[in-house]
N, C-alpha and C positions, 0 to 999 in steps of 0.2 A: 504492501500500500504506500501510497506516496499522498503525503499532506501540507499543506503550506501555510506558513504565519502569515496572515497581510501586514502585520507590522513589523515585523523583520526580515520579510520576503525571503527565510530562510526555507528548506526543500527537505524534507526526511525521506528518504528512498527504502525500498525494499527492490530485491531484484525484481527484472523485468522478466517476464516468460521465457526462457530459452535463448536469451540475450544477455546475461548479467545485469548490470545494474542499467538506471536509465540512460545513462550516455551512449547504451547498447541500442538504443531504441533509435530507429534511424527519422533523422529530423526530428530528435524530440529529446535533445540535452538542455534546453534551454526551457524555462517559460513557468505557466502556473498548472498546477496538476489536481485533479480533484480524486477524492478517492473513490476507485471502482476496482472490479474483480481483477483486471487488466490496466496494470499502471498505464502502458502502453497507449490504450485507446481515452486515458483521462487526460491527454493532454488538448487544450484549447490553443490552436496556432491563432494568432495575432491580438488577442485580447490580454487585456491590462492585467497585470498580477493581483488586480484588485478586484477585478468585476465581480466577480462571487460575495466577496464580502459587502461592496457597494449595494450589490441586488438583494442581500440579506438583511444590513443595516439599514435601508432604503423601505423595505417591506415591512421591518420592526419598529420603524420611526415613525411610520404612518399611522398604526395603530398606538401611537400613543407612548412609546418605551423611551423614556427620556436616557436612559443608556445608552441606546441604540444611537439617538439624536446625538449623544456626544461622540461619542466612537464614529459616526458618518461625517461628523464635521472634522475629525481627526483625519480621518482617510484624505477628505475633501482638500482641506486645510492646509494639510501638511506633507502627507505622503504620494500626491498626485503630481508629475509632472508634466505640465504647470498645474499649479493648484486651483484649486476653484473657490475662491476667497467670498466669493458672494453667496452661494449655496452654500457654504460650512458657516457661516455669519448666520443664514437663515436657520438652520440646525441649531447651531448654538445657544442664538437668540430664543426658541421655541424652548428649549430644553432647560434653559436660563430663567425663563419667565413661569417655566412649571416648577423651577425649583432646586433644580439641579447644579450642586456647586461647583462639580467639576466644569461642566459647560458654562457656568459663570466666568470662573477663571479662565479659560480657553477663548473665551470672548472677551473678555477685557485685555489678554495677552494681544489677540488681532487687534484690537481697536489702539492699543498704545504702539505695536508696533509695526500692522501690515496698512493702516489708513494713512494717506495725505492730504491735510495734516493729521498728525495724532490725534486722536479723540480722546485724552488723557481727563477728561471730566467725566467721561461714561467708561472708560475701563476704572476710572477710581470708586465709582459707584457699584459696579459689579465686583469689583473686588472687594469692598468694602461690604458688601450685600454675603459674599461667600465667605469671608473671615468673619462676620459676626455669629455665620451658622456653621462656623467652626472647620472650617477648610484651611489646612496649615499651608498648603502652597498658596491660595491667595493672602494667607496673613504676610508672606513672604515678602511677595509679589507688591503687594499695598505698602509695606515697609520700605522696599526698594524706592519704591514710585514717592515715597513721601520725603526719604532721604536725598533724591537726587533730582526729583523734577517739579520741586517746588520753591519758591522764593520769598522768603529764606524757609530754609525746611520746618516741617511742621510736624 
């Protein structure tokens, strides 16, 4: 069996029937694999290594799963080449408005680092909200913002 982790792009393989490992599968030495009885048939040529993950997260996100919304934002905003920041922002905003503090933190990072000009007021709002809910990453990011981006530091 072959499995892939969409966040690390790592591929774990088992032997390809009658051909050794995946490098023995003609034309199938790289790319995305899905679990099948025959790993050589699990290869999907020309697709993003994240296609299956995006499809699964989108389905779960549309059903209201805020963790899936956050993960989808991560894939779209940080793992795709080029990143889809508009769609990532949509999913992070939706999850943040539903109370997902990880999405709040990710949205704030996007607002502070990927918008032109940076929207530090909105980023501060989301980091403060997430920090008040106990998200330690947001606490750290808020502290950095307050120490470096305010005049004088507060």
